[in-house]
KOLDREN-639131 format. One record per residue (C-alpha): residue in three letters; x, y, z; residue number from 1. Coordinates in pm, whole numbers, padded with zeros to 5 digits, m for minus. Example, Ala and Ser with C-alpha at 12.3 -4.5 7.8 and 13.67 -1.06 7.14 Angstrom:
r, px, py, pz, k
ALA, 01230, m00450, 00780, 1 .
SER, 01367, m00106, 00714, 2 .
//
This chain:
r, px, py, pz, k
MET, m01313, 00085, 01913, 1 .
LYS, m01509, 00330, 02126, 2 .
PHE, m01467, 00098, 02422, 3 .
LEU, m01088, 00101, 02383, 4 .
LYS, m01083, 00481, 02361, 5 .
TRP, m01287, 00510, 02679, 6 .
LEU, m01067, 00253, 02849, 7 .
VAL, m00752, 00448, 02763, 8 .
TRP, m00906, 00775, 02887, 9 .
PHE, m01020, 00606, 03208, 10 .
ILE, m00669, 00470, 03271, 11 .
LEU, m00506, 00807, 03195, 12 .
ILE, m00739, 00989, 03434, 13 .
GLY, m00674, 00719, 03693, 14 .
ALA, m00301, 00773, 03643, 15 .
LEU, m00339, 01145, 03709, 16 .
PHE, m00526, 01083, 04034, 17 .
ALA, m00280, 00813, 04134, 18 .
SER, 00016, 01042, 04071, 19 .
TRP, m00125, 01276, 04333, 20 .
SER, m00125, 00996, 04585, 21 .
ALA, 00172, 00916, 04807, 22 .
ASN, 00232, 00579, 04647, 23 .
SER, 00432, 00658, 04332, 24 .
GLY, 00475, 00289, 04244, 25 .
PHE, 00102, 00262, 04182, 26 .
ALA, 00109, 00574, 03962, 27 .
THR, 00394, 00429, 03755, 28 .
ALA, 00205, 00104, 03708, 29 .
VAL, m00109, 00288, 03597, 30 .
VAL, 00087, 00501, 03347, 31 .
ALA, 00259, 00188, 03211, 32 .
LEU, m00079, 00016, 03179, 33 .
ALA, m00216, 00321, 02995, 34 .
LEU, 00074, 00311, 02749, 35 .
VAL, 00024, m00059, 02685, 36 .
ALA, m00351, m00003, 02634, 37 .
TRP, m00278, 00279, 02387, 38 .
ILE, m00034, 00063, 02187, 39 .
VAL, m00287, m00222, 02175, 40 .
PHE, m00556, 00021, 02061, 41 .
LEU, m00337, 00155, 01779, 42 .
ALA, m00242, m00197, 01667, 43 .
ILE, m00607, m00310, 01654, 44 .
LYS, m00708, 00007, 01469, 45 .
ARG, m00430, m00037, 01212, 46 .
HIS, m00527, m00400, 01155, 47 .
ARG, m00895, m00310, 01105, 48 .
ASP, m00811, m00021, 00870, 49 .
ARG, m00582, m00240, 00658, 50 .
ALA, m00842, m00519, 00646, 51 .
LYS, m01084, m00280, 00470, 52 .
LEU, m00839, m00219, 00181, 53 .
PRO, m00855, m00420, m00144, 54 .
GLY, m00690, m00755, m00075, 55 .
GLY, m00707, m00699, 00300, 56 .
ASN, m00383, m00701, 00495, 57 .
LYS, m00197, m00871, 00208, 58 .
GLY, m00309, m00610, m00045, 59 .
ALA, m00235, m00322, 00193, 60 .
VAL, 00131, m00334, 00089, 61 .
LEU, 00026, m00192, m00249, 62 .
GLN, m00077, 00138, m00092, 63 .
GLY, 00139, 00433, m00194, 64 .
ILE, 00324, 00558, m00499, 65 .
TRP, 00533, 00316, m00703, 66 .
VAL, 00788, 00442, m00955, 67 .
LEU, 00861, 00244, m01272, 68 .
GLU, 01215, 00112, m01270, 69 .
LYS, 01219, m00160, m01538, 70 .
HIS, 00994, m00276, m01819, 71 .
PHE, 01024, m00610, m01997, 72 .
LYS, 00826, m00731, m02299, 73 .
TYR, 00787, m01100, m02372, 74 .
ASP, 00904, m01218, m02712, 75 .
PRO, 00703, m01533, m02803, 76 .
VAL, 00949, m01630, m03079, 77 .
LEU, 01255, m01621, m02851, 78 .
LYS, 01043, m01729, m02552, 79 .
LYS, 01207, m01478, m02320, 80 .
TYR, 01166, m01124, m02194, 81 .
GLY, 01348, m00834, m02358, 82 .
VAL, 01427, m00503, m02191, 83 .
VAL, 01226, m00197, m02291, 84 .
PRO, 01397, 00135, m02206, 85 .
VAL, 01226, 00353, m01944, 86 .
GLU, 01288, 00709, m01836, 87 .
GLU, 01418, 00727, m01480, 88 .
LYS, 01171, 00872, m01227, 89 .
LYS, 00913, 00938, m01500, 90 .
ASN, 00618, 00696, m01465, 91 .
TYR, 00424, 00594, m01156, 92 .
PHE, 00139, 00380, m01029, 93 .
GLU, m00044, 00505, m00721, 94 .
PHE, m00270, 00297, m00500, 95 .
ASN, m00478, 00510, m00264, 96 .
GLY, m00745, 00328, m00065, 97 .
SER, m00949, 00137, m00324, 98 .
ASN, m00846, 00371, m00607, 99 .
PHE, m00562, 00346, m00855, 100 .
ARG, m00403, 00580, m01105, 101 .
SER, m00113, 00569, m01346, 102 .
GLY, 00069, 00875, m01467, 103 .
ASP, 00391, 01068, m01510, 104 .
PHE, 00606, 01297, m01300, 105 .
ASP, 00706, 01642, m01416, 106 .
GLU, 01064, 01777, m01412, 107 .
ASP, 01032, 01861, m01040, 108 .
HIS, 00916, 01502, m00964, 109 .
LYS, 00561, 01615, m00887, 110 .
GLN, 00275, 01395, m01003, 111 .
LEU, 00100, 01519, m01315, 112 .
PRO, m00280, 01496, m01299, 113 .
ALA, m00429, 01156, m01372, 114 .
ASP, m00773, 01007, m01320, 115 .
TYR, m00841, 00755, m01046, 116 .
SER, m01007, 00423, m01121, 117 .
PRO, m01118, 00154, m00879, 118 .
PHE, m00908, m00157, m00829, 119 .
SER, m00942, m00480, m00638, 120 .
VAL, m00717, m00765, m00534, 121 .
GLU, m00799, m01136, m00551, 122 .
GLY, m00497, m01332, m00433, 123 .
ASP, m00217, m01258, m00678, 124 .
ASN, m00459, m01109, m00934, 125 .
LEU, m00485, m00732, m00955, 126 .
ILE, m00806, m00609, m01119, 127 .
LEU, m00757, m00259, m01258, 128 .
GLU, m01073, m00086, m01379, 129 .
SER, m00890, 00172, m01592, 130 .
GLU, m01016, 00152, m01954, 131 .
PHE, m00666, 00100, m02092, 132 .
LEU, m00536, m00137, m01822, 133 .
LYS, m00843, m00356, m01775, 134 .
LYS, m00780, m00520, m02113, 135 .
ALA, m00506, m00728, m01950, 136 .
ASN, m00492, m00988, m01676, 137 .
TRP, m00256, m00857, m01408, 138 .
LYS, m00054, m01062, m01161, 139 .
TRP, 00135, m00894, m00878, 140 .
VAL, 00397, m00983, m00623, 141 .
ILE, 00629, m00791, m00392, 142 .
LYS, 00989, m00920, m00414, 143 .
LYS, 01269, m00761, m00215, 144 .
GLY, 01057, m00450, m00157, 145 .
LYS, 00976, m00406, m00526, 146 .
LEU, 00639, m00443, m00693, 147 .
GLU, 00639, m00676, m00994, 148 .
LEU, 00336, m00650, m01221, 149 .
THR, 00288, m00888, m01509, 150 .
GLY, 00017, m00803, m01760, 151 .
GLU, m00108, m01043, m02022, 152 .
THR, m00356, m00961, m02299, 153 .
SER, m00532, m01209, m02524, 154 .
SER, m00700, m00970, m02764, 155 .
PRO, m00651, m00822, m03012, 156 .
GLN, m00329, m01025, m03003, 157 .
TYR, m00131, m01204, m02736, 158 .
SER, 00109, m00978, m02552, 159 .
LYS, 00286, m01008, m02219, 160 .
SER, 00481, m00742, m02028, 161 .
GLN, 00643, m00720, m01689, 162 .
PHE, 00692, m00400, m01493, 163 .
ILE, 00911, m00355, m01187, 164 .
PHE, 00843, m00063, m00954, 165 .
TYR, 01008, 00065, m00640, 166 .
ARG, 00825, 00255, m00369, 167 .
LYS, 00870, 00629, m00406, 168 .
ASN, 01116, 00743, m00140, 169 .
TRP, 01221, 01081, m00279, 170 .
ARG, 01042, 01415, m00284, 171 .
//
């Protein structure tokens, strides 16, 4: 990364000197090359930063605040999911780096305090280290821009729930 930074600075300084020369075509080419080098640098940096997140580039889509939109609970007798009512813009999941938290919003849609716990991603498995949430096996998928989490517990009794979140896009 340091090499790319130095390369960009070298090209920019070269562009300044070239702009003072009589040949403006050369100066334009150097400036264009500097812009391309800067874009390449930013793309490589973004890729490397995302690769360090849980789940790498695939898991990077989890980053941010997700607002609960729908909740379904599996009924083993009927063998189908039933709708559980949720309060609009009330509950959230937040993924920040390798930390996770779950909480509520207040009346002004500000996040109420909640403790962070580590999380990791292994394929479509989401491992949440929160005391309450780690009792379940969690599967995740992004469909049509929405996060679908399915949690399944085996003890004390079998239970299965599905949660659908949308990315927070309001203040």
